[in-house]
N, C-alpha and C positions, 0 to 999 in steps of 0.2 A: 673040442668046442672051446670057445673063449668066453670066459664070464665076466671080463672086465667091463664090457659095454652095458651088461644088464645092471651091474652095481651102479654105473654111472647114471642110469635111468632112474633107478630107485633113489639115488642121492638127490636127484632133481625133483621128483614127484612124491616123494615119500614125507613122513611127518618131521623130518629133520628141519631145525630152524633155519638152517642155512639153505634149505631147498625151497622154502616157501615161496610163492609169487608174491610179488608186492601189492599192497592194497592201493588202488588207484581211486582218487576222489574225483568230484565233478570240476573242481578248479583246475586239476591237472589235465582233465580231458578238454577243457575249454568251454564246457556247458554253463558253468557259473559265470565265467567272464562274459559269455554271450547274453546271459539274462541281465547282468549288471549294465552292459552296453545299451541294451534296450530300454531299461529304466532311465539312463542318462538321456538317451533320445527322446523319450516322452517328457522329461523335465524340461529339456531345452525347447522342444516344440511349444509346451505350455507358456514358458518365459517368452518365447518369440511371439506368440499370440497376444500375450499381455501387453508386451512393448508396442505392437502394432495398433492394439487398441488405445494405448496411452498416446501414441503419435498422432492418431486421427483426432483424438479429443483435443490435443494441443493444436492441431491446425485448425479446427473448428473455433476454438477458443480465441487463436490469434486472428482469424478472419473476423470474428465478432468485434474483437478489440479495434482492429483497423477501421472496420466500418464505423464504430462510434466515434474514433479519433477523426475520421474524414468528416463526419456529420458535425461534430463539435467545432471543427475548424472552419467549416464551410458556412455554418449559420452566422458568426459575427462578421465574416467577409462579405457575405451577401448583403447584411444590414448597413455595412459601411458603403458599399457600392450604391445601394438604393438612396441612401442619405446624400451622397455626393451628387447623384443624378438629380435628386430635388433641389439641392442648393444651386445647381447650374440653371435651374428654371428662373427665368426673370420674373415670373408672375408670383413666385413664393415670396411672402412678406419677411422683412428683417427679423422680427421676432420669431417667426417659424423657423428661419435659418439658424438662428442661435441655439434654438432647441435641437435641430438636426446636427449641428456642430458637437453639442454636448453629448449626443447619442454616438456620434463617431469616436469620441473620446472614450466613452463607456465600453463600446464594442471593441476597441483597440485595447483597453485594459484587459478585457476578458481573453482576447486573442494572446497577448503577451503571457498572461497567466497560464494558459493551456500549454503553451509551447515551452515555458520554463518547467512545467511538471513533466512533460514528456522527456525533455532532455535530462531532467534530474534522475529519472528511473535507472538508466544504467550506471550513472556515476555513483548513485547511492549504494548500488549492489556492489560496485568495485571497492568503493571506501569501507563498507561494512566488512568485506573480506579481508582488506588490509589492515583493519583495525585502527585507521587514522584518517585524518581529514586531507583533502587536496589543498584547501586553503587554510591559513593559519587563523586561529581563533583570536578575537580582538574584543575589547571592552564595547558592548552595544547598549545604547540608550534606548530601552525598550518603549518609554513613553513617546519619544520622538518617532521612533518606528511605528507605533500604533497610530499616531497622528497622521503620518505619511500615507499609511496604508488606507486609513479611513478616508482621506482625501481622494484617493486613487478610485475607490469603490462607490464613493458619494454619487456620482452621476448615474451609475447603474442602480442604486438604491432609489434614486429619486424618481426613476421611470415608474416605480410600483407605489409612489407616494411614501416611501420608506425613508428613514434617515438614520444616520450613524452617529453616535456620540462617544467620546472618549472621556472616561471619568478620571481626570487628571489628579484630583485630590487623593483617589485610591493609589496612585502610583507613588505619589509623595508619601503617603502613610506607611505604605508597605516597604518601599526601597530606600527612603530617607537619603535620596541623591546618589545611591549606589548603581553600578552598571551590572549588565550579564556578560560574562566571558564566554562567547559563542562565535561560530562562523556566521557573520551577519547576513549573507545572502540566504543561508539555509534556514535561520530562524525566521527571516522575513518571509520565505515561501511557506513555512509551517503556519504562521499566524495568518498569512495570506489566504491559505487554504480553508482555515476555520472561517474566516471572514467572508469569502466567497460563497461558501455553503450557507452561512447564515443569511446573507443578502438573497441568495437565490430561492431559498425555501421559506423565508419568513413571510408572514401574512401582509397583505397590502396595508399601508398607512400604520405600520408599527415601527418601533425603534430597536436598532441593533446597538447592543452596548459592549464597549471594550473596557475591561477594568483589571486592576491588578488586586490580588487577594492573597492571604496567608492559608496555606493548606496543610492539614496533618494527614499524612497518609496511613500512619499507624497510631493506635492509641497511646497517649503519653509521650508521642515523638515531637521533635522540635518542628514548628511550622516551617514550610518551604514556600518559596515564591511560585505564585501561579499567575499567568496571564490568561485571562478569561474572555470568551466571546459569548455573549447572552442574547437570545432571541426568542420570538414567539411565533411559532409556525407549525410545522409538520410534527406530530407526535412520534416518538421512537419507543418502541416496545422494549421491554427487558430482554427479550431474545435478541432483538436487533442490536442492542448496545454491545452485546458480547462479540457480535460479528463485524460491527460497522467499521472497524479499523483494519479489516482484512482486505487484501488486494482483490479489487474487482467486486466487492459486495456493495450493493445499494439496497435500501429499505423499500418495504412494498409502497408506502405512501410516496417516497421520493421518485420511484419509477412511474407512479401513476401521474404525478404533476409534471415531471419532465422525463419522457421516455427515454431519450438519448443521454448517456453518460458513461463514463469509464470506470468510476469507482476507485480512483487512485488517490484523490485528494487527502483523505484521511490516512491512508496507508502511507503516503509519503511523509506527512506530518509526523506520523508514529516513528517511521525510521529514522527521521532528522532527530527527533527527542531521544530515541534510544542511544543514538550516536553521541549525544550530549548527556548521557547517564540520567536522562529526565524520563517523563512519561506523559500521557494524556488521560484526563479523567473526564468522565461524561456524567452528567447529572441532568435529570429531567423531572418535570412537575407538570403533568397535563401537556399543554401545548408549549410550554417554556423549556428550553434546552440550554444548558451551559457546557461549553467545551473548554477545558483549561489546559494550558501547556504548564507542566510542572517542572521547575529547575532544581537540581540539588544544590545544597548549601555551598559546595565547592566552586559553583559557577557565579556565585555573587561576590562581586568585587568593588 
């Protein structure tokens, strides 16, 4: 008999360290890997579901926005069309035709204002990401700018018995003949947005005022230049003040008075001021509201 094979068997199966079978864990068998893969699949499914819901909400939001845009563009166009039809009528008196022409100018101003806001949206986002302006800043006479804008919106204000005044003395007292270094068309749009809202939501037969003011943002800080638009109209709650500069937000009273609206006017004004290292402040007292464009000291030249 040969004993060598038996010793070999004992060597493999006995207590000898060299003969012990290796311990196999789950990861080596693939069980742990399968469990990890299942968890990854569940996580990806959850992320995909969330993305689908977000996409659906974005589509609905876009549709609502486009409907508002279409309505806001259609309203002044229809008003212009009706006014032109009335002017063509030979039975309409000359004084009435003059009022209709004024209305056409007013509606045209609204239309241009809306189109500028819509076209600015994408440009502002791109400029903000680049950290620079498309156009070169220049010295802007903000008093002259305020007067020009007040003239543009005066016909619209007159339709509701409202009037717009520019406090020229306040500009002289605060600026002392100095200018603001800014991109003119952007600052014009920011101030125009404040003025357009003031005229739209002011009470009938009230006055909208544009004035310059010195504003202290922080206690004991140096006063900064502010260009303010003050009006008496819809009240704004303290909670709404926190949100009113957000894209798409409209206050409760504003939606009740004028249902259609995009809620981008103040958002655009804020973005413009952010790019000029400035800000917008909002002060309310009952039905009186004051929206102020604040410029940093470095912009006053």
